[in-house]
Backbone bond lengths (Angstrom), bond angles and torsions (degrees), N, CA, C in turn:
res aa  C-N    CA-C-N  psi(-1)  N-CA   C-N-CA  omega(-1)  CA-C   N-CA-C  phi
1 M - - - 1.473 - - 1.531 109.48 -
2 T 1.336 116.65 127.30 1.451 120.92 -179.12 1.524 111.04 -74.17
3 T 1.329 115.46 163.75 1.467 120.26 179.47 1.523 110.64 -62.73
4 T 1.326 116.78 -40.29 1.467 121.25 179.90 1.524 110.86 -60.46
5 T 1.336 115.91 -45.31 1.465 120.57 179.47 1.517 110.94 -63.38
6 L 1.328 116.74 -43.17 1.460 121.31 -179.55 1.528 110.79 -61.92
7 Y 1.327 116.66 -46.18 1.466 120.68 178.95 1.529 111.10 -62.31
8 A 1.319 116.64 -44.21 1.463 121.16 -177.20 1.522 111.16 -63.96
9 L 1.328 116.66 -46.27 1.462 120.26 -178.85 1.529 111.21 -67.91
10 T 1.325 117.41 -37.52 1.466 120.42 177.30 1.530 110.39 -62.79
11 S 1.319 115.76 -39.72 1.465 120.74 -179.33 1.521 111.69 -65.50
12 V 1.337 117.54 -44.94 1.461 119.60 -177.26 1.531 111.79 -71.96
13 V 1.326 116.85 -29.13 1.462 119.47 174.02 1.529 109.53 -65.50
14 A 1.331 115.99 -41.77 1.471 120.79 177.79 1.524 110.15 -62.08
15 I 1.324 116.60 -41.11 1.461 120.96 179.06 1.522 110.46 -64.56
16 S 1.332 116.89 -39.97 1.468 121.18 179.00 1.524 111.25 -62.50
17 L 1.327 116.27 -36.47 1.467 120.46 -179.52 1.532 112.34 -68.09
18 V 1.344 116.45 -19.09 1.467 120.11 177.23 1.525 110.45 -61.76
19 S 1.338 117.20 -24.29 1.468 120.93 -179.79 1.524 111.37 -59.95
20 F 1.338 117.28 -19.53 1.460 120.61 -179.90 1.523 112.38 -82.81
21 V 1.348 116.83 9.43 1.463 119.35 177.54 1.522 110.79 -59.53
22 G 1.333 115.69 -25.14 1.465 120.08 178.70 1.514 113.03 -64.67
23 V 1.343 116.72 -13.59 1.456 119.57 179.79 1.531 110.45 -63.08
24 L 1.333 116.76 -19.99 1.467 120.67 177.94 1.517 111.31 -60.03
25 T 1.339 116.22 -27.60 1.461 119.64 -178.82 1.525 112.26 -73.91
26 L 1.332 117.06 -12.33 1.457 119.55 179.39 1.526 110.94 -65.06
27 S 1.336 115.32 -20.34 1.462 118.65 178.14 1.529 111.65 -78.80
28 F 1.360 116.40 -9.14 1.456 120.48 177.97 1.517 109.25 -90.08
29 N 1.326 117.13 144.70 1.460 116.98 171.78 1.518 108.59 -76.76
30 E 1.329 116.06 158.84 1.469 120.91 -172.70 1.522 112.16 -59.81
31 R 1.323 116.54 -37.93 1.460 120.32 -178.62 1.540 110.69 -63.42
32 F 1.332 116.35 -43.69 1.455 120.17 179.98 1.528 110.84 -66.90
33 L 1.343 116.52 -39.94 1.457 121.00 179.97 1.528 110.66 -60.64
34 Q 1.335 116.00 -43.23 1.459 119.71 178.90 1.530 111.69 -64.35
35 R 1.324 116.77 -30.43 1.457 120.59 -178.07 1.536 112.21 -74.70
36 I 1.332 117.27 -24.42 1.460 119.44 -178.69 1.527 113.05 -103.51
37 I 1.332 117.13 -0.70 1.455 120.53 -178.65 1.519 111.30 -56.47
38 F 1.347 116.79 -41.04 1.457 119.12 -176.92 1.528 111.42 -62.67
39 I 1.335 117.06 -28.27 1.464 120.68 176.90 1.534 109.96 -72.96
40 L 1.330 116.53 -41.14 1.462 120.65 178.97 1.525 111.03 -64.45
41 V 1.342 116.75 -38.62 1.463 120.64 177.88 1.529 109.85 -64.26
42 A 1.329 117.42 -41.75 1.463 121.38 178.05 1.528 110.71 -65.28
43 L 1.337 116.39 -40.22 1.460 120.83 177.50 1.524 110.45 -61.96
44 A 1.335 115.83 -41.56 1.462 120.76 177.67 1.521 110.98 -63.20
45 T 1.334 116.74 -38.39 1.464 120.75 178.56 1.526 110.38 -59.05
46 G 1.335 116.21 -48.69 1.459 119.98 178.36 1.513 112.47 -63.28
47 A 1.334 116.61 -39.08 1.461 120.97 -179.41 1.523 111.32 -65.52
48 F 1.336 116.53 -40.43 1.468 120.35 179.24 1.524 111.29 -68.15
49 L 1.337 117.07 -44.36 1.460 120.38 179.52 1.527 110.66 -65.18
50 G 1.335 116.31 -44.01 1.454 119.85 178.10 1.521 112.05 -64.80
51 G 1.330 115.80 -41.14 1.457 119.48 179.07 1.515 112.12 -60.35
52 A 1.345 116.02 -40.59 1.466 120.53 -179.23 1.521 112.37 -72.15
53 F 1.351 115.87 -52.55 1.465 120.07 -170.88 1.529 114.64 -86.83
54 V 1.323 117.09 -24.73 1.463 119.87 -178.80 1.524 111.64 -93.99
55 H 1.336 116.38 -35.60 1.457 119.86 -174.38 1.528 113.85 -106.63
56 I 1.334 116.41 -61.99 1.464 119.69 -167.19 1.523 112.81 -71.91
57 I 1.342 118.07 -51.10 1.467 120.47 -175.24 1.529 111.98 -61.55
58 P 1.350 119.49 -46.74 1.476 117.97 175.88 1.532 112.24 -58.28
59 E 1.339 116.01 -36.22 1.462 120.35 178.81 1.527 110.88 -65.09
60 V 1.339 116.12 -43.19 1.462 120.80 178.98 1.526 110.59 -62.44
61 F 1.324 117.76 -47.15 1.464 121.83 -179.62 1.528 111.19 -61.68
62 E 1.325 115.76 -40.04 1.463 120.02 -179.14 1.521 111.28 -67.09
63 R 1.333 115.97 -41.36 1.469 120.04 -176.69 1.523 112.18 -71.04
64 T 1.357 116.71 -41.17 1.464 119.84 -174.75 1.524 112.53 -85.41
65 G 1.328 116.71 -35.90 1.451 119.93 -175.81 1.513 112.84 72.44
66 N 1.331 116.39 6.74 1.472 121.27 -179.97 1.525 107.78 -129.52
67 T 1.333 116.53 100.73 1.464 120.05 -174.84 1.517 112.71 -69.73
68 V 1.347 117.20 -30.40 1.474 119.80 -178.65 1.526 110.45 -68.28
69 V 1.333 115.98 -51.09 1.469 119.89 179.92 1.529 110.32 -61.97
70 S 1.318 116.54 -41.30 1.468 120.63 179.94 1.525 110.83 -64.06
71 S 1.331 116.85 -41.65 1.462 121.04 -179.96 1.526 111.10 -64.04
72 V 1.331 115.97 -41.60 1.470 120.13 177.79 1.531 110.02 -63.10
73 A 1.328 116.70 -39.65 1.466 120.94 179.27 1.527 111.24 -64.29
74 I 1.342 116.43 -38.34 1.469 120.80 178.13 1.525 110.40 -66.98
75 I 1.349 115.60 -42.16 1.475 119.80 176.67 1.523 110.07 -61.21
76 F 1.331 116.39 -38.30 1.462 120.22 176.47 1.527 110.64 -59.48
77 G 1.332 116.52 -40.09 1.462 120.53 177.83 1.520 111.47 -62.90
78 I 1.339 116.90 -39.67 1.465 121.35 178.37 1.529 110.12 -64.16
79 I 1.343 115.77 -46.13 1.470 120.44 -179.99 1.523 110.68 -63.98
80 L 1.326 116.19 -39.50 1.466 120.46 179.74 1.519 110.71 -58.83
81 F 1.338 117.40 -43.49 1.460 120.39 -179.99 1.525 111.55 -74.46
82 F 1.323 117.25 -27.95 1.469 120.08 173.17 1.528 109.96 -62.29
83 V 1.322 116.11 -45.81 1.471 120.94 179.32 1.526 110.13 -64.50
84 F 1.335 116.36 -44.00 1.464 120.83 -180.00 1.519 111.13 -58.92
85 E 1.327 116.68 -46.30 1.456 119.91 -178.32 1.525 111.87 -72.12
86 K 1.324 116.81 -32.46 1.461 120.26 176.53 1.525 110.05 -61.56
87 I 1.317 116.45 -41.76 1.469 121.13 178.17 1.530 109.87 -63.24
88 L 1.344 115.95 -41.21 1.464 119.86 178.26 1.524 111.33 -63.50
89 H 1.328 116.98 -39.71 1.466 120.50 178.57 1.523 110.31 -63.49
90 W 1.321 116.47 -42.28 1.466 119.47 177.78 1.525 110.35 -62.16
91 H 1.351 115.01 -42.95 1.472 119.52 -177.35 1.523 111.41 -65.28
92 H 1.336 115.57 -36.33 1.466 119.74 -177.89 1.523 112.47 -95.88
93 N 1.317 114.83 13.18 1.468 119.69 176.52 1.526 112.06 56.63
94 H 1.344 113.87 42.93 1.460 120.96 177.11 1.533 112.32 56.64
95 G 1.352 117.17 42.13 1.463 119.72 177.45 1.510 110.84 -65.09
96 V 1.336 117.44 140.59 1.461 122.98 178.63 1.516 109.05 -133.65
97 E 1.313 115.78 169.04 1.456 121.47 177.19 1.509 109.76 -107.38
98 K 1.286 116.56 152.57 1.447 122.26 175.32 1.525 108.08 -103.04
99 C 1.313 116.18 118.23 1.463 120.78 -175.89 1.512 110.60 -122.28
100 R 1.307 114.46 145.17 1.452 120.34 175.45 1.512 108.99 -152.15
101 D 1.322 114.99 121.88 1.466 121.70 179.41 1.524 112.44 52.27
102 G 1.341 114.67 43.60 1.463 118.79 174.54 1.509 114.62 83.19
103 H 1.317 118.48 -3.80 1.465 120.54 179.09 1.522 107.97 -107.59
104 C 1.339 116.98 122.25 1.460 121.23 -175.21 1.516 110.92 -116.87
105 D 1.318 115.30 135.86 1.455 121.91 177.16 1.521 108.75 -117.92
106 P 1.338 118.57 109.12 1.445 120.38 -179.66 1.526 110.92 -61.20
107 E 1.363 116.09 144.82 1.447 119.37 172.85 1.518 109.05 -68.09
108 T 1.306 116.50 159.58 1.455 119.97 -179.97 1.508 109.86 -111.34
109 D 1.345 115.04 157.25 1.450 118.82 177.50 1.514 109.69 -90.23
110 S 1.347 116.22 -167.17 1.464 119.98 -175.46 1.517 112.36 -65.97
111 Q 1.348 117.35 -21.38 1.470 120.33 178.16 1.526 111.13 -94.35
112 N 1.328 116.25 11.53 1.469 122.76 178.17 1.527 112.11 64.02
113 S 1.344 116.03 27.56 1.457 120.68 175.86 1.525 108.69 -97.60
114 P 1.324 117.51 147.79 1.455 119.13 -179.71 1.522 111.75 -57.69
115 R 1.320 116.23 133.84 1.457 120.85 176.60 1.515 108.69 -88.64
116 I 1.343 116.14 128.24 1.456 121.18 -176.36 1.524 109.66 -82.06
117 H 1.330 115.91 126.39 1.459 121.00 177.39 1.528 108.23 -68.90
118 P 1.348 118.33 138.85 1.472 120.98 -178.13 1.516 114.84 -54.24
119 V 1.332 118.83 -26.18 1.461 119.67 179.83 1.521 111.27 -60.04
120 G 1.337 117.14 -28.54 1.461 120.20 178.21 1.516 111.73 -61.92
121 Y 1.339 115.95 -43.53 1.460 120.00 178.65 1.529 111.49 -71.48
122 S 1.335 116.78 -34.41 1.463 120.34 177.14 1.527 110.32 -63.29
123 I 1.331 116.49 -40.98 1.467 120.91 177.93 1.528 110.07 -60.24
124 L 1.329 116.27 -44.12 1.462 120.12 -178.45 1.521 111.42 -63.69
125 L 1.338 117.08 -42.19 1.462 120.07 179.53 1.521 110.59 -66.65
126 S 1.335 116.81 -45.58 1.457 120.84 179.93 1.526 110.90 -62.36
127 D 1.328 116.04 -43.37 1.460 120.42 179.95 1.524 110.08 -64.95
128 G 1.325 116.13 -37.15 1.457 120.28 178.25 1.520 111.51 -62.32
129 I 1.341 116.90 -43.06 1.465 121.60 178.09 1.524 110.21 -64.25
130 H 1.341 115.10 -43.84 1.465 120.18 -179.95 1.529 110.92 -61.75
131 N 1.318 116.89 -44.17 1.468 120.63 179.50 1.523 111.82 -67.44
132 L 1.340 116.17 -33.39 1.468 120.26 175.75 1.524 110.08 -60.36
133 I 1.337 116.07 -44.80 1.465 121.07 178.34 1.527 110.44 -62.45
134 D 1.348 116.08 -44.50 1.468 119.88 178.09 1.522 111.14 -57.72
135 G 1.327 115.92 -41.98 1.459 120.03 179.85 1.519 112.15 -63.64
136 I 1.342 116.04 -40.41 1.469 119.95 178.28 1.521 110.16 -64.57
137 I 1.337 116.10 -42.24 1.469 120.40 179.52 1.527 110.87 -62.84
138 I 1.341 115.99 -43.15 1.468 119.85 179.10 1.527 110.41 -62.38
139 G 1.328 116.23 -46.86 1.466 119.98 179.79 1.514 111.98 -60.19
140 A 1.340 116.10 -45.47 1.467 120.57 179.85 1.523 110.98 -63.83
141 S 1.344 117.04 -36.01 1.465 120.92 179.92 1.522 111.19 -64.74
142 Y 1.324 116.72 -40.89 1.466 119.67 179.55 1.525 111.54 -70.34
143 L 1.340 117.26 -26.59 1.460 119.59 175.60 1.522 110.88 -67.41
144 T 1.347 116.43 -25.03 1.463 121.23 177.15 1.524 110.41 -78.18
145 S 1.348 115.70 -54.04 1.467 121.30 175.27 1.510 109.17 -169.47
146 V 1.315 116.01 158.94 1.463 120.56 179.54 1.519 110.07 -65.42
147 E 1.320 116.61 -39.24 1.468 120.57 -178.45 1.527 111.38 -60.88
148 I 1.329 116.76 -45.93 1.465 120.95 179.45 1.522 110.14 -66.75
149 G 1.322 116.62 -36.32 1.461 120.52 178.57 1.522 111.92 -63.26
150 V 1.333 116.29 -43.45 1.468 120.79 179.26 1.530 110.02 -65.22
151 A 1.336 116.67 -43.64 1.460 120.64 179.90 1.525 110.75 -62.46
152 A 1.330 116.88 -42.14 1.464 120.89 179.00 1.525 110.75 -64.78
153 T 1.321 116.51 -37.93 1.465 121.00 179.49 1.525 110.83 -62.93
154 I 1.335 116.57 -45.14 1.460 120.71 179.38 1.526 110.65 -61.66
155 A 1.339 116.28 -43.07 1.464 120.52 -179.94 1.530 111.11 -62.76
156 V 1.328 116.46 -42.34 1.467 120.65 -179.26 1.529 110.70 -66.30
157 I 1.331 116.98 -42.16 1.467 120.27 179.44 1.532 110.83 -61.19
158 L 1.329 116.79 -44.99 1.456 120.65 178.98 1.529 110.87 -63.35
159 H 1.326 116.29 -32.54 1.461 120.87 178.14 1.526 110.49 -73.04
160 E 1.335 116.55 -36.74 1.463 121.16 -173.68 1.527 113.20 -74.71
161 I 1.316 118.36 -31.13 1.469 120.13 -174.93 1.522 112.73 -56.52
162 P 1.343 120.25 -55.14 1.473 118.79 178.28 1.517 112.66 -66.75
163 Q 1.356 117.09 -34.39 1.466 120.49 -179.30 1.520 110.75 -65.13
164 E 1.325 117.32 -45.84 1.460 120.89 -177.97 1.531 111.54 -66.82
165 F 1.334 116.14 -36.35 1.460 119.45 179.91 1.529 110.56 -64.95
166 S 1.335 116.77 -43.90 1.461 120.07 179.60 1.528 110.60 -69.86
167 D 1.339 117.32 -38.24 1.470 120.20 176.72 1.526 110.42 -60.14
168 F 1.324 115.50 -41.34 1.465 120.05 179.91 1.532 110.44 -60.77
169 G 1.331 116.38 -40.65 1.460 119.86 177.90 1.509 112.01 -61.33
170 V 1.343 116.74 -39.33 1.464 120.33 179.31 1.528 110.45 -67.96
171 L 1.319 117.42 -37.59 1.468 120.39 178.93 1.532 110.54 -63.08
172 I 1.328 116.93 -41.45 1.463 120.47 176.94 1.523 109.54 -64.59
173 H 1.314 116.13 -43.08 1.467 122.11 178.61 1.532 110.83 -60.56
174 S 1.352 116.18 -31.14 1.464 120.53 -177.58 1.519 113.08 -78.09
175 G 1.319 116.98 -10.99 1.457 119.57 176.86 1.510 115.36 118.34
176 F 1.336 118.77 -3.50 1.458 120.92 177.80 1.525 109.96 -74.52
177 S 1.329 115.89 146.43 1.456 119.64 172.83 1.519 108.32 -72.16
178 V 1.326 117.01 163.14 1.467 120.69 -178.68 1.522 111.04 -58.90
179 K 1.322 117.36 -47.36 1.465 120.90 -177.80 1.521 111.55 -65.14
180 K 1.332 116.64 -41.75 1.468 119.33 -179.40 1.520 110.57 -69.00
181 A 1.344 117.35 -36.69 1.462 120.84 178.28 1.522 110.29 -62.46
182 L 1.335 116.88 -41.77 1.458 120.68 178.17 1.521 111.23 -61.92
183 L 1.333 116.31 -43.39 1.456 120.92 -176.49 1.522 112.06 -67.18
184 I 1.338 116.82 -51.31 1.463 119.05 -175.88 1.522 111.51 -71.11
185 N 1.335 117.31 -28.03 1.463 120.05 175.78 1.520 109.95 -67.37
186 F 1.332 116.19 -36.28 1.461 120.44 177.15 1.530 110.59 -67.78
187 V 1.330 116.89 -42.11 1.466 120.75 178.50 1.525 110.17 -60.77
188 S 1.341 116.26 -41.44 1.463 120.31 177.75 1.525 110.89 -63.54
189 A 1.333 116.22 -36.99 1.466 120.87 -179.07 1.522 112.58 -68.17
190 L 1.335 117.28 -21.89 1.462 120.88 -178.12 1.521 113.02 -66.65
191 T 1.348 117.33 -12.76 1.465 119.14 177.20 1.531 110.90 -63.81
192 A 1.337 116.80 -18.68 1.469 119.84 176.02 1.524 110.42 -61.55
193 I 1.334 116.46 -35.31 1.467 120.62 178.17 1.524 109.78 -65.79
194 L 1.347 116.16 -42.69 1.458 120.10 177.50 1.533 110.17 -61.50
195 G 1.332 115.97 -40.52 1.458 119.88 179.15 1.512 112.13 -61.02
196 A 1.327 116.69 -43.43 1.468 120.53 179.43 1.527 111.16 -63.83
197 I 1.323 115.74 -40.28 1.469 120.08 178.96 1.526 110.55 -63.23
198 I 1.339 116.35 -41.54 1.467 120.76 178.08 1.518 110.39 -61.34
199 A 1.351 116.30 -45.75 1.469 120.83 -179.16 1.526 111.09 -61.38
200 L 1.331 116.43 -44.09 1.465 120.24 -179.33 1.530 111.20 -66.84
201 A 1.346 115.71 -29.83 1.467 119.88 -178.44 1.528 112.11 -77.71
202 V 1.318 116.89 -41.32 1.473 119.97 -175.67 1.521 112.64 -90.28
203 G 1.345 116.95 -15.17 1.452 120.76 175.97 1.511 113.71 64.13
204 A 1.331 116.48 -120.67 1.459 121.86 -174.57 1.526 113.12 -65.18
205 R 1.323 117.62 -17.24 1.467 121.03 -178.32 1.533 111.97 -86.33
206 A 1.326 116.98 4.34 1.468 120.38 -178.37 1.527 111.38 -60.18
207 D 1.341 116.94 -36.90 1.463 120.44 179.86 1.525 111.44 -61.69
208 E 1.318 116.99 -35.02 1.462 120.87 179.25 1.527 110.59 -66.79
209 V 1.335 116.13 -38.62 1.467 120.29 178.33 1.529 110.10 -63.26
210 V 1.338 115.76 -44.73 1.464 120.35 178.44 1.521 110.90 -60.03
211 L 1.315 116.10 -40.10 1.468 121.30 -177.46 1.520 111.84 -61.53
212 W 1.310 117.84 -32.09 1.463 121.47 178.16 1.518 112.07 -76.91
213 I 1.323 116.74 -32.01 1.466 120.25 -174.33 1.525 112.96 -88.53
214 L 1.339 117.86 -30.88 1.462 121.66 -176.00 1.535 113.91 -53.91
215 P 1.348 119.88 -46.70 1.465 118.87 -179.66 1.523 113.20 -61.64
216 I 1.334 117.03 -34.55 1.464 120.68 178.17 1.522 109.70 -66.69
217 A 1.344 116.31 -40.04 1.465 120.14 177.30 1.522 110.52 -62.67
218 A 1.336 116.98 -43.58 1.466 120.91 178.48 1.519 110.73 -61.62
219 G 1.331 116.52 -44.96 1.461 120.89 179.11 1.514 112.14 -61.78
220 S 1.333 116.50 -38.94 1.466 120.16 179.96 1.520 110.79 -66.52
221 F 1.326 116.99 -40.23 1.462 120.86 179.34 1.527 110.88 -62.64
222 I 1.338 115.70 -46.75 1.465 120.29 -178.86 1.522 110.58 -64.18
223 Y 1.340 116.93 -44.02 1.460 120.24 -178.14 1.523 111.47 -62.75
224 I 1.313 117.06 -48.42 1.465 120.68 -177.56 1.522 111.17 -62.01
225 A 1.347 116.44 -43.22 1.465 119.90 -179.48 1.526 111.11 -65.50
226 A 1.354 116.89 -47.28 1.461 121.14 -173.36 1.516 113.30 -80.15
227 A 1.330 117.25 -39.37 1.462 120.27 -173.21 1.523 113.69 -92.94
228 D 1.324 117.23 -25.68 1.464 120.04 -174.77 1.530 113.55 -111.98
229 L 1.324 116.38 -54.15 1.459 119.27 -171.31 1.524 113.18 -77.27
230 I 1.317 118.38 -46.21 1.467 120.17 -179.77 1.526 112.08 -60.52
231 P 1.351 119.82 -44.63 1.477 119.04 175.24 1.526 112.63 -58.52
232 E 1.334 117.81 -34.91 1.462 120.15 177.50 1.527 110.70 -66.03
233 L 1.329 115.91 -38.36 1.461 119.83 179.33 1.526 111.51 -65.34
234 H 1.326 116.59 -32.54 1.463 120.31 -179.94 1.530 112.37 -69.24
235 K 1.320 117.18 -14.97 1.461 119.82 178.81 1.530 111.49 -72.62
236 T 1.330 115.38 -15.81 1.466 120.14 176.56 1.528 109.26 -85.63
237 K 1.324 117.51 119.42 1.462 122.14 -177.92 1.531 112.51 -100.16
238 N 1.314 116.64 -18.40 1.460 121.42 -178.64 1.527 110.51 -62.10
239 I 1.344 117.04 127.59 1.464 121.25 -175.34 1.530 111.71 -63.13
240 A 1.320 116.38 -44.90 1.468 119.85 -179.62 1.525 110.89 -61.26
241 H 1.340 116.11 -42.93 1.464 120.11 179.02 1.524 110.62 -65.35
242 S 1.334 116.36 -37.31 1.465 120.47 179.79 1.521 110.92 -64.56
243 I 1.327 117.14 -39.29 1.467 120.89 177.76 1.526 110.31 -65.23
244 L 1.326 116.39 -41.29 1.465 120.53 177.74 1.526 110.65 -64.10
245 Q 1.328 116.23 -37.07 1.465 119.98 177.17 1.530 110.43 -62.08
246 L 1.331 116.34 -46.33 1.466 120.91 -179.84 1.522 110.67 -59.54
247 L 1.329 115.93 -44.75 1.464 120.38 179.19 1.533 111.18 -63.56
248 A 1.344 116.51 -37.73 1.463 120.67 179.70 1.534 110.58 -68.19
249 I 1.343 117.38 -38.62 1.467 120.76 176.93 1.521 109.86 -61.76
250 I 1.338 115.25 -46.42 1.469 120.23 179.13 1.533 110.38 -61.33
251 A 1.330 116.07 -39.95 1.468 120.39 178.70 1.525 110.78 -63.68
252 G 1.351 116.37 -40.49 1.456 120.57 178.81 1.514 111.92 -62.62
253 V 1.341 116.53 -44.40 1.466 120.78 177.39 1.525 109.59 -66.57
254 G 1.336 116.03 -41.76 1.465 120.67 179.99 1.520 112.15 -59.98
255 A 1.329 116.19 -37.23 1.469 119.89 179.30 1.527 110.65 -64.14
256 T 1.337 116.92 -39.44 1.470 119.62 179.11 1.529 111.12 -68.27
257 L 1.335 116.14 -34.01 1.465 119.71 176.47 1.528 110.78 -66.65
258 A 1.338 115.65 -41.92 1.465 120.22 179.76 1.526 111.20 -62.73
259 L 1.339 116.02 -33.07 1.455 120.52 -177.67 1.522 112.77 -70.20
260 L 1.344 116.88 -15.38 1.457 119.68 176.47 1.524 111.30 -58.06
261 F 1.327 116.11 -31.07 1.457 120.64 -178.60 1.529 111.85 -74.54
262 L 1.344 116.37 -12.32 1.461 120.06 -176.53 1.522 111.95 -104.55
263 E 1.329 116.31 -6.72 1.469 119.03 -176.60 1.521 110.39 -71.26
264 I 1.302 113.30 145.71 1.472 119.85 178.89 1.510 108.78 -102.59
265 R 1.292 116.87 119.11 1.457 121.85 -179.09 1.514 109.55 -97.17
């Protein structure tokens, strides 16, 4: 194993471990966690919208130089996630959650087990695609130099911490237990390792691979925020909670704007 490969794989493993940031919530009692879920969902909404419109879409337009083709590719990503979630709804017999004032109780199946809302699986797929891209970027950066690879790794980790925390909140909101949310979020994060392996294997063509995947990631972010998370936020009628939701959305977008200063060009 070459030094470049060792550094790249070590970096993506470290990035995957960031998915366990949700373990911080284990210090919260269940009642308190349920009371703040609506804030985490709002934070995730802002993070997804900011990630799509502040980071990914400008990157796609810059790389392709063709806004029409790029826009169609992003729409394809939205449609792809619409189809994916439609299949999940059919599989789960259109299961929904009952929410009131930010507190949601998942419906149960015939075995009285919590029914997972399809948005939970959509988050995992979207996060998996996003982490795959991160892994490719990390691998490609180390192919350039170790210094650039380390800098890219730090930037990605700083980007992932708020994203993973908000994703974890959505997984809990979708009906997953805390322990299961931590586990499956980590499994989804492991796609970063696959991304690094792909980058190291294809070498200079890694940028082309990213170019194909980026529009799908943007489409997934927009779809999840607009079709899944925002409708959930509207289920909260309490004025105070609604104001907190708005502030959390703004904070989520603000975090993505702040991260622009940490990106490595």
